[in-house]
MDAnalysis code that builds the backbone (N, CA, C; Angstrom):
import MDAnalysis as mda
import numpy as np

u = mda.Universe.empty(552, n_residues=184, atom_resindex=np.repeat(np.arange(184), 3), trajectory=True)
u.add_TopologyAttr("name", ["N", "CA", "C"] * 184)
u.add_TopologyAttr("resid", np.arange(1, 185))
u.add_TopologyAttr("resname", ["MET", "ARG", "PHE", "ALA", "VAL", "GLN", "THR", "ALA", "LEU", "GLN", "ARG", "GLU", "SER", "LYS", "HIS", "LEU", "VAL", "VAL", "VAL", "THR", "LYS", "SER", "ASN", "ALA", "LEU", "ARG", "ASN", "GLY", "LEU", "VAL", "LEU", "TRP", "ASP", "GLU", "VAL", "ALA", "LEU", "GLU", "ILE", "ALA", "LYS", "GLU", "PHE", "PRO", "ASP", "VAL", "LYS", "TRP", "GLU", "LYS", "GLU", "LEU", "VAL", "ASP", "ALA", "MET", "THR", "VAL", "ARG", "MET", "VAL", "LYS", "LYS", "PRO", "GLN", "THR", "ILE", "ASP", "THR", "VAL", "VAL", "GLY", "THR", "ASN", "LEU", "HIS", "MET", "ASP", "ILE", "LEU", "SER", "ASP", "LEU", "GLY", "ALA", "ALA", "LEU", "CYS", "GLY", "SER", "ILE", "GLY", "VAL", "ALA", "PRO", "SER", "SER", "ASN", "LEU", "ASN", "PRO", "GLU", "ARG", "GLN", "PHE", "PRO", "SER", "MET", "PHE", "GLU", "PRO", "VAL", "HIS", "GLY", "SER", "ALA", "PHE", "ASP", "ILE", "THR", "GLY", "LYS", "GLY", "LEU", "ALA", "ASN", "PRO", "VAL", "GLY", "ALA", "ILE", "TRP", "SER", "ALA", "CYS", "GLU", "MET", "LEU", "ARG", "TRP", "LEU", "GLY", "GLU", "GLU", "SER", "ASP", "ALA", "GLU", "VAL", "ILE", "LEU", "ALA", "ALA", "VAL", "ARG", "LYS", "ALA", "THR", "GLU", "ALA", "HIS", "VAL", "CYS", "THR", "ARG", "ASP", "MET", "GLY", "GLY", "ASP", "ALA", "SER", "THR", "SER", "GLU", "LEU", "THR", "ASP", "SER", "ILE", "ILE", "THR", "LEU", "LEU"])
u.atoms.positions = np.array([
    [0.832, -1.197, 0.000],
    [0.000, 0.000, 0.000],
    [0.871, 1.254, 0.000],
    [1.920, 1.210, 0.791],
    [2.823, 2.361, 0.845],
    [3.463, 2.598, -0.533],
    [3.862, 1.529, -1.191],
    [4.458, 1.632, -2.524],
    [3.458, 2.258, -3.505],
    [2.197, 1.871, -3.414],
    [1.173, 2.434, -4.301],
    [1.014, 3.931, -4.061],
    [0.990, 4.344, -2.802],
    [0.858, 5.769, -2.493],
    [2.090, 6.524, -2.978],
    [3.261, 5.952, -2.787],
    [4.487, 6.591, -3.262],
    [4.509, 6.691, -4.783],
    [3.978, 5.675, -5.447],
    [3.877, 5.717, -6.911],
    [2.935, 6.834, -7.337],
    [1.789, 6.937, -6.694],
    [0.838, 8.002, -7.016],
    [1.460, 9.380, -6.790],
    [2.264, 9.492, -5.763],
    [2.918, 10.763, -5.449],
    [3.829, 11.231, -6.588],
    [4.378, 10.292, -7.338],
    [5.269, 10.626, -8.452],
    [4.516, 10.992, -9.724],
    [3.235, 10.720, -9.775],
    [2.419, 10.988, -10.960],
    [1.897, 12.421, -10.901],
    [1.597, 12.976, -12.054],
    [1.145, 14.370, -12.121],
    [-0.133, 14.615, -11.313],
    [-1.086, 13.695, -11.401],
    [-2.366, 13.906, -10.713],
    [-2.294, 13.632, -9.212],
    [-1.283, 12.860, -8.787],
    [-1.149, 12.496, -7.377],
    [-2.458, 11.913, -6.832],
    [-3.023, 10.970, -7.600],
    [-4.329, 10.405, -7.291],
    [-4.239, 8.883, -7.236],
    [-4.779, 8.298, -6.183],
    [-4.765, 6.851, -5.994],
    [-6.183, 6.350, -5.732],
    [-6.547, 5.286, -6.423],
    [-7.798, 4.591, -6.146],
    [-7.451, 3.268, -5.475],
    [-7.999, 3.052, -4.295],
    [-7.815, 1.811, -3.548],
    [-9.035, 0.936, -3.822],
    [-8.818, -0.184, -4.506],
    [-9.913, -1.081, -4.861],
    [-10.135, -2.068, -3.713],
    [-11.390, -2.263, -3.374],
    [-11.749, -3.101, -2.233],
    [-13.061, -3.822, -2.496],
    [-13.435, -4.654, -1.587],
    [-14.771, -5.275, -1.555],
    [-15.110, -5.534, -0.095],
    [-14.763, -4.536, 0.730],
    [-14.932, -4.679, 2.179],
    [-16.393, -4.715, 2.605],
    [-17.291, -4.329, 1.734],
    [-18.710, -4.436, 2.079],
    [-19.169, -5.891, 2.120],
    [-18.473, -6.775, 1.406],
    [-18.851, -8.186, 1.391],
    [-17.812, -9.075, 2.085],
    [-16.550, -8.718, 1.971],
    [-15.484, -9.502, 2.596],
    [-15.049, -8.766, 3.860],
    [-15.809, -8.946, 4.900],
    [-15.711, -8.131, 6.108],
    [-14.449, -8.358, 6.922],
    [-13.740, -9.438, 6.724],
    [-12.548, -9.678, 7.537],
    [-11.310, -9.056, 6.896],
    [-10.788, -9.681, 5.884],
    [-9.522, -9.244, 5.299],
    [-9.563, -7.882, 4.652],
    [-10.649, -7.559, 3.956],
    [-10.649, -6.299, 3.215],
    [-11.049, -5.096, 4.056],
    [-11.643, -5.305, 5.210],
    [-11.816, -4.185, 6.142],
    [-10.440, -3.762, 6.641],
    [-9.602, -4.736, 6.944],
    [-8.218, -4.431, 7.333],
    [-7.495, -3.722, 6.193],
    [-7.681, -4.174, 4.969],
    [-7.092, -3.539, 3.777],
    [-7.451, -2.045, 3.744],
    [-8.728, -1.753, 3.939],
    [-9.190, -0.361, 3.934],
    [-8.556, 0.447, 5.068],
    [-8.451, -0.170, 6.241],
    [-7.864, 0.523, 7.390],
    [-6.386, 0.828, 7.156],
    [-5.668, -0.122, 6.576],
    [-4.255, 0.097, 6.262],
    [-4.123, 1.222, 5.227],
    [-4.980, 1.215, 4.233],
    [-4.951, 2.274, 3.217],
    [-5.142, 3.646, 3.860],
    [-6.093, 3.759, 4.753],
    [-6.358, 5.028, 5.434],
    [-5.158, 5.477, 6.247],
    [-4.564, 4.567, 7.000],
    [-3.402, 4.915, 7.836],
    [-2.212, 5.369, 6.992],
    [-1.931, 4.657, 5.933],
    [-0.788, 5.016, 5.089],
    [-1.058, 6.309, 4.333],
    [-2.292, 6.497, 3.900],
    [-2.636, 7.734, 3.184],
    [-2.395, 8.964, 4.065],
    [-2.566, 8.829, 5.357],
    [-2.320, 9.952, 6.273],
    [-0.861, 10.400, 6.242],
    [0.052, 9.473, 5.905],
    [1.479, 9.808, 5.821],
    [1.802, 10.632, 4.571],
    [0.876, 10.669, 3.622],
    [1.115, 11.331, 2.341],
    [-0.039, 12.291, 2.032],
    [-0.086, 13.412, 2.709],
    [-1.222, 14.325, 2.531],
    [-1.322, 14.928, 1.124],
    [-0.238, 14.864, 0.342],
    [-0.281, 15.414, -1.014],
    [-0.965, 14.479, -2.016],
    [-1.236, 13.248, -1.607],
    [-1.894, 12.291, -2.493],
    [-3.385, 12.273, -2.188],
    [-4.163, 12.516, -3.224],
    [-5.618, 12.385, -3.100],
    [-5.940, 10.906, -3.326],
    [-6.632, 10.301, -2.384],
    [-6.962, 8.901, -2.546],
    [-8.432, 8.688, -2.279],
    [-8.935, 7.629, -2.856],
    [-10.328, 7.260, -2.644],
    [-10.463, 5.748, -2.691],
    [-11.489, 5.273, -2.051],
    [-11.797, 3.850, -2.005],
    [-12.903, 3.579, -3.017],
    [-12.763, 2.471, -3.771],
    [-13.779, 2.116, -4.765],
    [-14.028, 0.610, -4.686],
    [-15.282, 0.217, -4.585],
    [-15.612, -1.204, -4.610],
    [-15.275, -1.773, -5.983],
    [-14.787, -2.991, -6.022],
    [-14.283, -3.571, -7.274],
    [-15.358, -3.600, -8.357],
    [-16.598, -3.897, -7.997],
    [-17.646, -3.932, -9.007],
    [-17.926, -2.528, -9.552],
    [-17.898, -1.534, -8.699],
    [-18.066, -0.151, -9.159],
    [-16.870, 0.292, -10.005],
    [-15.705, -0.249, -9.686],
    [-14.497, 0.096, -10.444],
    [-14.607, -0.378, -11.890],
    [-15.251, -1.517, -12.122],
    [-15.413, -1.978, -13.504],
    [-16.249, -0.985, -14.306],
    [-17.302, -0.477, -13.687],
    [-18.145, 0.512, -14.358],
    [-17.347, 1.795, -14.599],
    [-16.606, 2.224, -13.613],
    [-15.805, 3.445, -13.735],
    [-14.767, 3.321, -14.854],
    [-14.168, 2.139, -14.974],
    [-13.177, 1.942, -16.031],
    [-13.799, 2.085, -17.412],
    [-15.038, 1.673, -17.551],
    [-15.725, 1.768, -18.836],
    [-16.286, 3.172, -19.064],
    [-16.933, 3.730, -18.047],
    [-17.651, 4.999, -18.209],
    [-16.807, 6.250, -17.981],
    [-15.825, 6.183, -17.052],
    [-15.047, 7.373, -16.695],
    [-13.564, 7.045, -16.529],
    [-12.935, 6.475, -17.553],
    [-11.524, 6.084, -17.400],
    [-10.600, 7.267, -17.125],
    [-10.996, 8.443, -17.538],
    [-10.169, 9.635, -17.326],
    [-10.049, 10.012, -15.854],
    [-10.869, 9.415, -14.988],
    [-10.807, 9.712, -13.552],
    [-9.864, 8.776, -12.808],
    [-9.166, 7.924, -13.551],
    [-8.311, 6.901, -12.930],
    [-6.859, 7.152, -13.308],
    [-5.962, 7.051, -12.341],
    [-4.536, 7.158, -12.620],
    [-3.809, 5.973, -11.986],
    [-3.500, 6.048, -10.716],
    [-2.825, 4.953, -10.021],
    [-3.875, 4.149, -9.255],
    [-3.791, 2.820, -9.357],
    [-4.769, 1.937, -8.734],
    [-4.023, 0.874, -7.941],
    [-4.535, 0.543, -6.759],
    [-3.983, -0.563, -5.973],
    [-5.144, -1.444, -5.527],
    [-4.901, -2.750, -5.572],
    [-5.916, -3.697, -5.142],
    [-5.273, -5.032, -4.851],
    [-6.077, -5.962, -4.407],
    [-5.572, -7.303, -4.152],
    [-5.282, -7.993, -5.483],
    [-4.526, -9.075, -5.431],
    [-4.208, -9.819, -6.640],
    [-5.479, -10.277, -7.350],
    [-6.445, -10.764, -6.620],
    [-7.694, -11.234, -7.216],
    [-8.396, -10.120, -7.978],
    [-8.566, -8.986, -7.330],
    [-9.274, -7.878, -7.972],
    [-8.487, -7.302, -9.143],
    [-7.189, -7.176, -8.987],
    [-6.392, -6.581, -10.059],
    [-6.259, -7.521, -11.253],
    [-6.327, -8.823, -11.021],
    [-6.312, -9.770, -12.132],
    [-7.537, -9.547, -13.014],
    [-8.670, -9.353, -12.406],
    [-9.910, -9.105, -13.147],
    [-9.865, -7.723, -13.817],
    [-9.473, -6.714, -13.070],
    [-9.462, -5.354, -13.620],
    [-8.428, -5.179, -14.729],
    [-7.305, -5.873, -14.628],
    [-6.295, -5.746, -15.686],
    [-6.788, -6.379, -16.981],
    [-7.541, -7.465, -16.899],
    [-8.135, -8.044, -18.107],
    [-9.146, -7.079, -18.726],
    [-9.957, -6.461, -17.889],
    [-10.921, -5.486, -18.392],
    [-10.193, -4.313, -19.049],
    [-9.165, -3.810, -18.384],
    [-8.410, -2.695, -18.944],
    [-7.803, -3.033, -20.293],
    [-7.262, -4.240, -20.404],
    [-6.675, -4.664, -21.680],
    [-7.749, -4.753, -22.764],
    [-8.894, -5.322, -22.426],
    [-9.978, -5.433, -23.400],
    [-10.464, -4.047, -23.833],
    [-10.520, -3.114, -22.902],
    [-10.940, -1.755, -23.245],
    [-9.953, -1.074, -24.194],
    [-8.699, -1.488, -24.116],
    [-7.685, -0.939, -25.025],
    [-7.724, -1.614, -26.388],
    [-8.531, -2.647, -26.535],
    [-8.682, -3.287, -27.823],
    [-8.251, -4.730, -27.878],
    [-7.364, -5.145, -26.987],
    [-6.911, -6.539, -27.012],
    [-6.214, -6.893, -25.719],
    [-6.552, -8.046, -25.188],
    [-5.857, -8.530, -24.001],
    [-4.416, -8.891, -24.347],
    [-4.131, -9.044, -25.633],
    [-2.792, -9.418, -26.082],
    [-1.733, -8.338, -25.928],
    [-2.137, -7.104, -25.697],
    [-1.147, -6.021, -25.618],
    [-0.756, -5.643, -24.197],
    [-1.463, -6.134, -23.215],
    [-1.291, -5.630, -21.853],
    [-0.126, -6.280, -21.110],
    [0.756, -5.454, -20.543],
    [1.835, -5.974, -19.703],
    [1.356, -6.128, -18.264],
    [2.130, -6.850, -17.491],
    [1.808, -7.034, -16.084],
    [3.097, -7.134, -15.292],
    [3.069, -6.599, -14.081],
    [4.215, -6.760, -13.192],
    [3.718, -6.944, -11.764],
    [4.276, -7.919, -11.106],
    [4.032, -8.165, -9.692],
    [5.321, -7.786, -8.982],
    [5.306, -6.629, -8.349],
    [6.541, -6.041, -7.822],
    [6.743, -6.336, -6.345],
    [7.980, -6.566, -5.977],
    [8.374, -6.632, -4.583],
    [9.044, -5.292, -4.276],
    [8.304, -4.337, -3.713],
    [8.828, -2.980, -3.531],
    [10.127, -2.906, -2.737],
    [10.312, -3.817, -1.788],
    [11.529, -3.795, -0.976],
    [12.719, -4.394, -1.721],
    [12.422, -5.052, -2.850],
    [13.452, -5.682, -3.694],
    [14.234, -6.756, -2.944],
    [13.613, -7.362, -1.946],
    [14.245, -8.466, -1.219],
    [14.018, -9.793, -1.931],
    [12.980, -9.848, -2.740],
    [12.628, -11.047, -3.485],
    [12.401, -10.647, -4.935],
    [12.476, -11.587, -5.852],
    [12.287, -11.237, -7.262],
    [10.884, -10.701, -7.537],
    [10.799, -9.835, -8.502],
    [9.509, -9.394, -9.024],
    [9.222, -10.230, -10.265],
    [7.974, -10.242, -10.700],
    [7.600, -11.059, -11.852],
    [6.943, -10.184, -12.908],
    [7.304, -10.407, -14.155],
    [6.791, -9.633, -15.273],
    [6.259, -10.603, -16.321],
    [5.009, -10.418, -16.726],
    [4.394, -11.318, -17.692],
    [3.234, -10.613, -18.376],
    [2.862, -11.095, -19.565],
    [1.682, -10.509, -20.201],
    [0.437, -10.848, -19.386],
    [-0.534, -9.968, -19.409],
    [-1.770, -10.172, -18.661],
    [-2.476, -11.446, -19.116],
    [-2.396, -11.751, -20.398],
    [-3.197, -12.836, -20.956],
    [-2.777, -14.229, -20.520],
    [-1.617, -14.405, -19.957],
    [-1.193, -15.736, -19.536],
    [-0.708, -16.569, -20.703],
    [-0.874, -17.874, -20.602],
    [-0.258, -18.809, -21.546],
    [-1.009, -19.002, -22.853],
    [-2.290, -18.945, -22.866],
    [-3.123, -19.116, -24.070],
    [-2.804, -20.427, -24.793],
    [-2.889, -21.533, -24.073],
    [-2.562, -22.837, -24.644],
    [-3.430, -23.186, -25.854],
    [-4.632, -22.633, -25.929],
    [-5.531, -22.965, -27.028],
    [-5.027, -22.471, -28.387],
    [-4.085, -21.504, -28.384],
    [-3.558, -21.014, -29.664],
    [-2.062, -21.258, -29.810],
    [-1.490, -22.028, -28.899],
    [-0.054, -22.322, -28.948],
    [0.326, -22.944, -30.287],
    [1.387, -22.417, -30.891],
    [1.928, -22.964, -32.133],
    [1.151, -22.617, -33.382],
    [0.120, -21.804, -33.268],
    [-0.714, -21.456, -34.429],
    [-0.348, -20.108, -35.040],
    [0.591, -19.393, -34.421],
    [0.979, -18.091, -34.950],
    [-0.041, -16.997, -34.707],
    [-0.955, -17.215, -33.784],
    [-2.027, -16.256, -33.514],
    [-1.750, -15.346, -32.321],
    [-0.861, -15.758, -31.443],
    [-0.617, -15.014, -30.203],
    [-0.013, -13.643, -30.502],
    [-0.437, -12.679, -29.753],
    [0.095, -11.329, -29.873],
    [1.328, -11.227, -28.965],
    [2.499, -10.923, -29.517],
    [3.709, -10.852, -28.699],
    [3.872, -9.547, -27.920],
    [3.016, -8.562, -28.172],
    [3.197, -7.230, -27.578],
    [3.136, -7.268, -26.058],
    [2.200, -8.019, -25.471],
    [2.100, -8.089, -24.012],
    [3.373, -8.611, -23.376],
    [3.979, -9.618, -23.991],
    [5.236, -10.178, -23.458],
    [6.385, -9.178, -23.628],
    [6.441, -8.532, -24.778],
    [7.515, -7.564, -25.027],
    [7.367, -6.364, -24.093],
    [6.149, -5.881, -23.935],
    [5.913, -4.732, -23.050],
    [6.226, -5.105, -21.607],
    [5.913, -6.343, -21.215],
    [6.255, -6.801, -19.861],
    [7.764, -6.782, -19.655],
    [8.503, -7.185, -20.687],
    [9.969, -7.128, -20.612],
    [10.437, -5.680, -20.454],
    [9.746, -4.758, -21.107],
    [10.081, -3.331, -20.953],
    [9.817, -2.859, -19.529],
    [8.736, -3.331, -18.928],
    [8.455, -2.982, -17.534],
    [9.550, -3.526, -16.619],
    [10.054, -4.711, -16.938],
    [11.157, -5.279, -16.167],
    [12.408, -4.400, -16.317],
    [12.686, -3.973, -17.538],
    [13.839, -3.103, -17.753],
    [13.703, -1.806, -16.944],
    [12.504, -1.231, -16.930],
    [12.280, -0.017, -16.126],
    [12.554, -0.287, -14.652],
    [12.049, -1.403, -14.164],
    [12.227, -1.778, -12.764],
    [13.713, -1.922, -12.432],
    [14.490, -2.354, -13.419],
    [15.931, -2.536, -13.228],
    [16.727, -1.262, -13.513],
    [16.025, -0.168, -13.808],
    [16.693, 1.116, -14.029],
    [17.144, 1.349, -15.457],
    [16.667, 0.549, -16.387],
    [17.058, 0.668, -17.793],
    [15.939, 1.328, -18.603],
    [15.525, 2.496, -18.171],
    [14.414, 3.225, -18.776],
    [14.621, 3.490, -20.264],
    [15.835, 3.917, -20.651],
    [16.061, 4.269, -22.061],
    [15.953, 3.037, -22.959],
    [16.431, 1.886, -22.515],
    [16.293, 0.670, -23.310],
    [14.821, 0.281, -23.458],
    [14.072, 0.411, -22.391],
    [12.638, 0.112, -22.450],
    [11.949, 1.015, -23.463],
    [12.294, 2.289, -23.463],
    [11.670, 3.235, -24.397],
    [12.004, 2.915, -25.843],
    [13.243, 2.504, -26.101],
    [13.654, 2.140, -27.470],
    [12.806, 0.962, -27.966],
    [12.623, -0.039, -27.115],
    [11.846, -1.208, -27.505],
    [10.387, -0.833, -27.728],
    [9.818, -0.052, -26.820],
    [8.414, 0.357, -26.986],
    [8.214, 1.222, -28.220],
    [9.200, 2.025, -28.572],
    [9.110, 2.833, -29.797],
    [9.028, 1.919, -31.018],
    [9.792, 0.837, -31.008],
    [9.740, -0.122, -32.121],
    [8.374, -0.804, -32.185],
    [7.811, -1.131, -31.035],
    [6.469, -1.725, -30.996],
    [5.456, -0.741, -31.583],
    [5.532, 0.528, -31.154],
    [4.612, 1.550, -31.676],
    [4.744, 1.695, -33.193],
    [5.975, 1.765, -33.682],
    [6.187, 1.925, -35.125],
    [5.632, 0.742, -35.904],
    [5.857, -0.460, -35.402],
    [5.354, -1.649, -36.097],
    [3.828, -1.632, -36.165],
    [3.190, -1.358, -35.042],
    [1.728, -1.382, -35.027],
    [1.134, -0.187, -35.774],
    [1.806, 0.961, -35.731],
    [1.340, 2.109, -36.519],
    [1.438, 1.836, -38.016],
    [2.362, 0.957, -38.406],
    [2.490, 0.544, -39.805],
    [1.521, -0.597, -40.122],
    [0.632, -0.875, -39.208],
    [-0.415, -1.887, -39.342],
    [0.128, -3.307, -39.446],
    [1.274, -3.542, -38.851],
    [1.755, -4.907, -38.678],
    [1.164, -5.353, -37.339],
    [0.013, -5.985, -37.430],
    [-0.755, -6.329, -36.233],
    [-1.298, -7.747, -36.341],
    [-1.404, -8.395, -35.201],
    [-2.026, -9.709, -35.146],
    [-3.546, -9.558, -35.229],
    [-4.229, -10.685, -35.413],
    [-5.681, -10.647, -35.626],
    [-6.443, -9.952, -34.505],
    [-5.997, -10.150, -33.259],
    [-6.702, -9.547, -32.134],
    [-6.659, -8.028, -32.178],
    [-5.729, -7.477, -32.964],
    [-5.610, -6.023, -33.116],
    [-6.169, -5.553, -34.468],
    [-6.839, -6.453, -35.172],
    [-7.452, -6.089, -36.449],
    [-6.561, -6.298, -37.658],
    [-5.417, -6.948, -37.469],
    [-4.511, -7.191, -38.586],
    [-4.512, -8.638, -39.018],
    [-3.527, -8.975, -39.843],
    [-3.419, -10.362, -40.294],
    [-2.012, -10.922, -40.117],
    [-1.168, -10.195, -39.369],
    [0.206, -10.660, -39.140],
    [0.206, -11.825, -38.160],
    [1.143, -12.732, -38.368],
    [1.325, -13.829, -37.425],
    [2.163, -13.330, -36.249],
    [2.268, -14.160, -35.241],
    [3.110, -13.841, -34.087],
    [4.525, -13.519, -34.535],
    [5.088, -14.382, -35.372],
    [6.476, -14.182, -35.802],
    [6.624, -12.980, -36.728],
    [5.620, -12.699, -37.558],
    [5.708, -11.524, -38.443],
    [5.741, -10.226, -37.638],
    [4.889, -10.118, -36.617],
    [4.911, -8.917, -35.781],
    [6.221, -8.843, -34.995],
    [6.649, -9.957, -34.449],
    [7.917, -9.984, -33.710],
    [9.080, -9.599, -34.614],
    [9.139, -10.168, -35.806],
    [10.210, -9.845, -36.761],
    [10.204, -8.373, -37.141],
    [9.016, -7.798, -37.303],
    [8.913, -6.376, -37.630],
    [9.485, -5.524, -36.509],
    [9.175, -5.879, -35.281],
    [9.696, -5.129, -34.121],
    [11.206, -5.266, -34.051],
    [11.709, -6.476, -34.240],
    [13.164, -6.703, -34.199],
    [13.858, -5.914, -35.294],
    [13.285, -5.900, -36.497],
    [13.875, -5.137, -37.593],
    [13.937, -3.654, -37.251],
    [12.895, -3.135, -36.652],
    [12.873, -1.720, -36.262],
    [13.898, -1.421, -35.168],
    [14.187, -2.400, -34.337],
    [15.211, -2.208, -33.305],
    [16.580, -2.117, -33.946],
])
Protein backbone atom coordinates (compact mmCIF):
# COMPACT_ATOMS: atom_id res chain seq x y z
CA MET A 1 0.00 0.00 0.00
CA ARG A 2 2.82 2.36 0.84
CA PHE A 3 4.46 1.63 -2.52
CA ALA A 4 1.17 2.43 -4.30
CA VAL A 5 0.86 5.77 -2.49
CA GLN A 6 4.49 6.59 -3.26
CA THR A 7 3.88 5.72 -6.91
CA ALA A 8 0.84 8.00 -7.02
CA LEU A 9 2.92 10.76 -5.45
CA GLN A 10 5.27 10.63 -8.45
CA ARG A 11 2.42 10.99 -10.96
CA GLU A 12 1.14 14.37 -12.12
CA SER A 13 -2.37 13.91 -10.71
CA LYS A 14 -1.15 12.50 -7.38
CA HIS A 15 -4.33 10.40 -7.29
CA LEU A 16 -4.77 6.85 -5.99
CA VAL A 17 -7.80 4.59 -6.15
CA VAL A 18 -7.82 1.81 -3.55
CA VAL A 19 -9.91 -1.08 -4.86
CA THR A 20 -11.75 -3.10 -2.23
CA LYS A 21 -14.77 -5.28 -1.55
CA SER A 22 -14.93 -4.68 2.18
CA ASN A 23 -18.71 -4.44 2.08
CA ALA A 24 -18.85 -8.19 1.39
CA LEU A 25 -15.48 -9.50 2.60
CA ARG A 26 -15.71 -8.13 6.11
CA ASN A 27 -12.55 -9.68 7.54
CA GLY A 28 -9.52 -9.24 5.30
CA LEU A 29 -10.65 -6.30 3.21
CA VAL A 30 -11.82 -4.18 6.14
CA LEU A 31 -8.22 -4.43 7.33
CA TRP A 32 -7.09 -3.54 3.78
CA ASP A 33 -9.19 -0.36 3.93
CA GLU A 34 -7.86 0.52 7.39
CA VAL A 35 -4.25 0.10 6.26
CA ALA A 36 -4.95 2.27 3.22
CA LEU A 37 -6.36 5.03 5.43
CA GLU A 38 -3.40 4.91 7.84
CA ILE A 39 -0.79 5.02 5.09
CA ALA A 40 -2.64 7.73 3.18
CA LYS A 41 -2.32 9.95 6.27
CA GLU A 42 1.48 9.81 5.82
CA PHE A 43 1.12 11.33 2.34
CA PRO A 44 -1.22 14.32 2.53
CA ASP A 45 -0.28 15.41 -1.01
CA VAL A 46 -1.89 12.29 -2.49
CA LYS A 47 -5.62 12.38 -3.10
CA TRP A 48 -6.96 8.90 -2.55
CA GLU A 49 -10.33 7.26 -2.64
CA LYS A 50 -11.80 3.85 -2.01
CA GLU A 51 -13.78 2.12 -4.76
CA LEU A 52 -15.61 -1.20 -4.61
CA VAL A 53 -14.28 -3.57 -7.27
CA ASP A 54 -17.65 -3.93 -9.01
CA ALA A 55 -18.07 -0.15 -9.16
CA MET A 56 -14.50 0.10 -10.44
CA THR A 57 -15.41 -1.98 -13.50
CA VAL A 58 -18.15 0.51 -14.36
CA ARG A 59 -15.81 3.44 -13.74
CA MET A 60 -13.18 1.94 -16.03
CA VAL A 61 -15.73 1.77 -18.84
CA LYS A 62 -17.65 5.00 -18.21
CA LYS A 63 -15.05 7.37 -16.70
CA PRO A 64 -11.52 6.08 -17.40
CA GLN A 65 -10.17 9.64 -17.33
CA THR A 66 -10.81 9.71 -13.55
CA ILE A 67 -8.31 6.90 -12.93
CA ASP A 68 -4.54 7.16 -12.62
CA THR A 69 -2.82 4.95 -10.02
CA VAL A 70 -4.77 1.94 -8.73
CA VAL A 71 -3.98 -0.56 -5.97
CA GLY A 72 -5.92 -3.70 -5.14
CA THR A 73 -5.57 -7.30 -4.15
CA ASN A 74 -4.21 -9.82 -6.64
CA LEU A 75 -7.69 -11.23 -7.22
CA HIS A 76 -9.27 -7.88 -7.97
CA MET A 77 -6.39 -6.58 -10.06
CA ASP A 78 -6.31 -9.77 -12.13
CA ILE A 79 -9.91 -9.11 -13.15
CA LEU A 80 -9.46 -5.35 -13.62
CA SER A 81 -6.30 -5.75 -15.69
CA ASP A 82 -8.14 -8.04 -18.11
CA LEU A 83 -10.92 -5.49 -18.39
CA GLY A 84 -8.41 -2.69 -18.94
CA ALA A 85 -6.68 -4.66 -21.68
CA ALA A 86 -9.98 -5.43 -23.40
CA LEU A 87 -10.94 -1.75 -23.24
CA CYS A 88 -7.69 -0.94 -25.02
CA GLY A 89 -8.68 -3.29 -27.82
CA SER A 90 -6.91 -6.54 -27.01
CA ILE A 91 -5.86 -8.53 -24.00
CA GLY A 92 -2.79 -9.42 -26.08
CA VAL A 93 -1.15 -6.02 -25.62
CA ALA A 94 -1.29 -5.63 -21.85
CA PRO A 95 1.83 -5.97 -19.70
CA SER A 96 1.81 -7.03 -16.08
CA SER A 97 4.21 -6.76 -13.19
CA ASN A 98 4.03 -8.17 -9.69
CA LEU A 99 6.54 -6.04 -7.82
CA ASN A 100 8.37 -6.63 -4.58
CA PRO A 101 8.83 -2.98 -3.53
CA GLU A 102 11.53 -3.80 -0.98
CA ARG A 103 13.45 -5.68 -3.69
CA GLN A 104 14.24 -8.47 -1.22
CA PHE A 105 12.63 -11.05 -3.48
CA PRO A 106 12.29 -11.24 -7.26
CA SER A 107 9.51 -9.39 -9.02
CA MET A 108 7.60 -11.06 -11.85
CA PHE A 109 6.79 -9.63 -15.27
CA GLU A 110 4.39 -11.32 -17.69
CA PRO A 111 1.68 -10.51 -20.20
CA VAL A 112 -1.77 -10.17 -18.66
CA HIS A 113 -3.20 -12.84 -20.96
CA GLY A 114 -1.19 -15.74 -19.54
CA SER A 115 -0.26 -18.81 -21.55
CA ALA A 116 -3.12 -19.12 -24.07
CA PHE A 117 -2.56 -22.84 -24.64
CA ASP A 118 -5.53 -22.96 -27.03
CA ILE A 119 -3.56 -21.01 -29.66
CA THR A 120 -0.05 -22.32 -28.95
CA GLY A 121 1.93 -22.96 -32.13
CA LYS A 122 -0.71 -21.46 -34.43
CA GLY A 123 0.98 -18.09 -34.95
CA LEU A 124 -2.03 -16.26 -33.51
CA ALA A 125 -0.62 -15.01 -30.20
CA ASN A 126 0.09 -11.33 -29.87
CA PRO A 127 3.71 -10.85 -28.70
CA VAL A 128 3.20 -7.23 -27.58
CA GLY A 129 2.10 -8.09 -24.01
CA ALA A 130 5.24 -10.18 -23.46
CA ILE A 131 7.51 -7.56 -25.03
CA TRP A 132 5.91 -4.73 -23.05
CA SER A 133 6.26 -6.80 -19.86
CA ALA A 134 9.97 -7.13 -20.61
CA CYS A 135 10.08 -3.33 -20.95
CA GLU A 136 8.45 -2.98 -17.53
CA MET A 137 11.16 -5.28 -16.17
CA LEU A 138 13.84 -3.10 -17.75
CA ARG A 139 12.28 -0.02 -16.13
CA TRP A 140 12.23 -1.78 -12.76
CA LEU A 141 15.93 -2.54 -13.23
CA GLY A 142 16.69 1.12 -14.03
CA GLU A 143 17.06 0.67 -17.79
CA GLU A 144 14.41 3.23 -18.78
CA SER A 145 16.06 4.27 -22.06
CA ASP A 146 16.29 0.67 -23.31
CA ALA A 147 12.64 0.11 -22.45
CA GLU A 148 11.67 3.24 -24.40
CA VAL A 149 13.65 2.14 -27.47
CA ILE A 150 11.85 -1.21 -27.50
CA LEU A 151 8.41 0.36 -26.99
CA ALA A 152 9.11 2.83 -29.80
CA ALA A 153 9.74 -0.12 -32.12
CA VAL A 154 6.47 -1.72 -31.00
CA ARG A 155 4.61 1.55 -31.68
CA LYS A 156 6.19 1.93 -35.12
CA ALA A 157 5.35 -1.65 -36.10
CA THR A 158 1.73 -1.38 -35.03
CA GLU A 159 1.34 2.11 -36.52
CA ALA A 160 2.49 0.54 -39.80
CA HIS A 161 -0.42 -1.89 -39.34
CA VAL A 162 1.75 -4.91 -38.68
CA CYS A 163 -0.75 -6.33 -36.23
CA THR A 164 -2.03 -9.71 -35.15
CA ARG A 165 -5.68 -10.65 -35.63
CA ASP A 166 -6.70 -9.55 -32.13
CA MET A 167 -5.61 -6.02 -33.12
CA GLY A 168 -7.45 -6.09 -36.45
CA GLY A 169 -4.51 -7.19 -38.59
CA ASP A 170 -3.42 -10.36 -40.29
CA ALA A 171 0.21 -10.66 -39.14
CA SER A 172 1.33 -13.83 -37.42
CA THR A 173 3.11 -13.84 -34.09
CA SER A 174 6.48 -14.18 -35.80
CA GLU A 175 5.71 -11.52 -38.44
CA LEU A 176 4.91 -8.92 -35.78
CA THR A 177 7.92 -9.98 -33.71
CA ASP A 178 10.21 -9.85 -36.76
CA SER A 179 8.91 -6.38 -37.63
CA ILE A 180 9.70 -5.13 -34.12
CA ILE A 181 13.16 -6.70 -34.20
CA THR A 182 13.87 -5.14 -37.59
CA LEU A 183 12.87 -1.72 -36.26
CA LEU A 184 15.21 -2.21 -33.31
